[in-house]
C-alpha positions as CSV (number, residue, x, y, z in Angstrom):
1,M,-144.3,-53.5,66.7
2,I,-146.4,-56.5,68.9
3,Q,-148.9,-58.6,66.6
4,I,-151.6,-60.9,68.2
5,D,-153.7,-63.1,65.9
6,D,-155.4,-66.4,66.1
7,A,-156.1,-69.4,63.5
8,G,-158.8,-72.4,63.7
9,S,-161.3,-70.8,65.5
10,G,-163.6,-71.2,62.3
11,S,-162.2,-74.8,61.9
12,L,-165.0,-77.7,63.2
13,L,-161.4,-79.5,63.9
14,G,-159.3,-78.9,66.9
15,G,-158.6,-76.1,69.5
16,T,-157.4,-72.6,68.2
17,V,-154.3,-71.2,68.0
18,I,-153.5,-67.8,69.7
19,G,-150.2,-66.6,68.6
20,I,-148.0,-63.1,68.7
21,T,-145.0,-61.9,67.3
22,R,-142.6,-59.0,67.6
23,V,-142.1,-58.1,64.1
24,E,-138.8,-56.0,64.4
25,T,-137.0,-59.4,65.9
26,K,-139.3,-61.9,64.4
27,E,-139.9,-63.3,67.7
28,Y,-142.8,-65.8,67.7
29,A,-144.7,-67.7,70.1
30,F,-148.3,-69.2,70.5
31,E,-150.3,-71.3,73.0
32,I,-153.8,-73.6,71.9
33,I,-156.8,-73.1,73.5
34,P,-157.9,-76.6,74.4
35,L,-160.5,-78.5,72.5
36,E,-162.6,-78.8,76.0
37,Y,-163.5,-74.9,75.6
38,Y,-165.4,-75.9,72.5
39,R,-167.5,-78.2,74.7
40,D,-170.6,-78.2,76.9
41,D,-170.8,-75.4,79.3
42,F,-167.4,-74.1,78.4
43,F,-168.4,-73.2,75.0
44,K,-171.8,-71.9,76.4
45,N,-170.2,-69.5,78.6
46,K,-167.6,-68.8,76.2
47,A,-164.7,-69.4,78.4
48,Y,-162.5,-69.4,75.4
49,L,-162.4,-65.7,75.5
50,D,-161.3,-65.8,79.1
51,Y,-158.7,-68.4,78.3
52,V,-157.5,-66.0,75.3
53,V,-156.6,-63.5,78.0
54,T,-154.5,-66.2,80.2
55,I,-152.6,-67.2,77.1
56,I,-151.6,-63.6,76.2
57,K,-150.4,-63.0,79.9
58,K,-148.3,-65.8,79.7
59,L,-147.2,-65.3,76.1
60,F,-146.5,-61.4,77.4
61,K,-144.6,-62.7,80.0
62,D,-142.2,-65.1,77.4
63,L,-141.5,-62.2,75.4
64,N,-141.1,-59.5,78.0
65,I,-143.6,-57.2,76.5
66,A,-143.6,-54.0,77.7
67,K,-146.5,-51.6,78.4
68,N,-145.2,-48.7,76.0
69,E,-144.7,-51.3,73.0
70,Q,-147.0,-50.6,70.1
71,I,-149.9,-53.8,69.8
72,E,-151.6,-54.5,66.9
73,V,-154.7,-57.2,68.0
74,C,-157.0,-58.8,65.2
75,R,-160.6,-57.2,65.3
76,G,-162.1,-60.3,65.4
77,Y,-164.4,-61.8,68.5
78,M,-161.8,-64.0,69.7
79,F,-160.1,-61.0,71.3
80,D,-163.2,-59.2,73.0
81,K,-161.9,-60.0,76.4
82,L,-158.7,-59.6,75.5
83,K,-159.1,-55.9,74.6
84,I,-161.0,-54.9,77.8
85,W,-157.6,-56.5,79.7
86,L,-155.4,-54.7,77.3
87,T,-157.3,-51.2,78.1
88,E,-157.4,-52.0,82.2
89,N,-153.6,-52.7,81.9
90,N,-152.7,-49.4,80.3
91,Y,-151.3,-51.2,77.0
92,N,-150.7,-49.3,73.9
93,Y,-152.8,-51.2,71.3
94,T,-155.2,-50.9,68.2
95,C,-157.4,-53.1,66.9
96,T,-157.0,-54.0,63.2
97,Q,-156.7,-56.5,60.2
98,I,-153.8,-58.5,61.1
99,N,-151.5,-59.4,58.0
100,D,-147.9,-61.1,57.4
101,P,-145.7,-61.7,59.2
102,L,-148.0,-63.1,62.1
103,Q,-151.1,-63.9,59.7
104,S,-149.1,-66.9,57.7
105,L,-147.5,-68.0,61.1
106,V,-150.5,-68.4,63.2
107,E,-151.9,-70.2,59.8
108,K,-149.0,-72.6,59.2
109,T,-149.3,-73.3,63.3
110,F,-152.7,-74.6,62.9
111,E,-152.0,-76.6,59.9
112,N,-149.2,-78.6,61.7
113,Y,-151.7,-78.9,64.6
114,A,-154.2,-80.3,62.6
115,I,-151.9,-82.7,61.1
116,C,-150.5,-83.9,64.4
117,L,-154.5,-84.7,65.0
118,G,-154.2,-87.2,62.0
119,L,-155.7,-84.7,59.3
120,P,-153.6,-86.0,56.3
121,K,-151.0,-83.4,54.8
122,N,-152.0,-83.6,51.5
123,F,-155.7,-82.6,52.6
124,I,-154.2,-79.4,53.2
125,S,-151.9,-78.9,50.7
126,Y,-154.1,-80.0,47.7
127,T,-157.4,-78.1,49.1
128,K,-158.3,-74.5,48.5
129,Y,-160.3,-74.3,51.5
130,P,-158.8,-77.3,53.5
131,F,-161.0,-76.6,56.6
132,H,-164.2,-76.0,55.5
133,F,-166.9,-77.2,57.5
134,H,-168.8,-80.0,55.5
135,R,-164.9,-81.2,53.8
136,I,-163.8,-82.0,57.3
137,L,-167.2,-83.6,58.4
138,K,-166.5,-86.2,55.3
139,W,-163.2,-86.6,57.0
140,I,-164.8,-87.2,60.8
141,Y,-167.7,-89.3,59.1
142,A,-164.8,-91.6,57.5
143,D,-163.9,-92.7,61.2
144,Y,-166.7,-91.4,63.0
145,E,-166.0,-93.2,66.4
146,K,-162.2,-91.8,66.5
147,R,-162.5,-88.2,64.8
148,S,-165.7,-86.8,66.5
149,L,-163.7,-86.5,69.4
150,L,-161.4,-84.0,67.8
151,C,-164.3,-81.5,66.9
152,K,-165.8,-78.3,68.5
153,T,-168.7,-80.3,69.9
154,G,-170.4,-76.9,71.0
155,W,-171.2,-75.5,67.6
156,K,-174.8,-75.4,66.5
157,S,-173.6,-76.8,63.1
158,W,-172.3,-79.9,65.0
159,Q,-175.7,-80.2,66.7
160,K,-177.4,-80.1,63.3
161,Y,-174.8,-82.1,61.2
162,G,-172.7,-84.1,63.8
163,N,-175.1,-87.0,64.2
164,L,-176.4,-88.0,60.7
165,P,-177.8,-91.2,59.8
166,V,-175.3,-92.9,57.5
167,K,-175.9,-95.6,54.8
168,I,-173.2,-97.8,53.8
169,D,-173.4,-99.0,49.7
170,V,-170.7,-100.2,47.3
171,E,-169.6,-98.7,44.2
172,K,-167.0,-99.2,41.6
173,V,-164.2,-96.7,41.2
174,K,-164.2,-94.6,38.1
175,K,-161.1,-92.3,39.2
176,N,-157.5,-92.6,38.8
177,N,-156.9,-90.4,42.0
178,L,-159.5,-91.7,44.4
179,M,-158.5,-91.3,48.1
180,C,-159.8,-93.5,50.8
181,F,-160.9,-91.1,53.4
182,K,-159.8,-93.0,56.4
183,C,-156.6,-94.4,55.3
184,N,-155.5,-92.3,53.2
185,T,-154.3,-94.4,50.7
186,Q,-155.3,-94.6,47.0
187,I,-158.4,-96.6,46.2
188,P,-157.2,-98.4,42.7
189,K,-159.5,-97.6,39.6
190,G,-161.8,-100.0,38.7
191,S,-161.8,-101.6,42.2
192,V,-165.2,-101.7,44.6
193,A,-165.2,-99.3,47.5
194,K,-167.5,-99.4,50.2
195,V,-169.3,-95.7,50.4
196,K,-170.5,-94.0,53.3
197,K,-173.6,-91.8,52.3
198,Y,-174.7,-89.3,54.5
199,T,-177.4,-86.1,53.8
200,S,-176.1,-82.7,55.2
201,D,-176.5,-79.6,53.2
202,R,-176.4,-82.1,50.4
203,L,-175.8,-85.7,49.7
204,N,-172.4,-86.6,50.7
205,K,-170.2,-89.9,49.4
206,V,-167.2,-90.8,51.9
207,F,-165.3,-93.2,49.6
208,L,-163.2,-96.1,51.5
209,H,-161.2,-99.3,51.0
210,D,-163.3,-102.4,51.9
211,T,-161.0,-103.0,54.6
212,C,-161.5,-99.6,56.1
213,V,-165.1,-99.9,56.8
């Protein structure tokens, strides 16, 4: 049984992981759709869908996938072009919801990839929805000049919320466990922090050390 799935296509941060596993042998391989495919004309033309086919061709070769092997493909839109290619090349596949083992493998791969991009590990570990758009947006605004380069800027949501006016204020910290969104270290309770404020779907506050602004 071969499984094919993706992770990260719904995250503002980074590209998208495309993963494949042979369930019986636990072989696993993946590639990442580069971030450039989520920008400008690449995104408008949905070139990322064609790149999925490029990735799967490579991974099929790496794992020596035979045409008589049963293949399960995630039924999401990311694989629209792949399904056409599989049909044209007489592969034995079905579209379905992908569960473990592959689901956990690709999600963990995307988490590690996001950490490599700079997203704090504890952001992922202690947040129920670590890749929720507006939570990632707060992390982006904490160091906008650098982190905006890591975003899927072709998205309509980025066009709407990706360049908002920001006001910087100061506030006394009232919590014990408040973390600086830029350097990811604790801001001491009772200290004065700089606060970046912007309004997206609501008013957002991004707390930073005074030296991190």
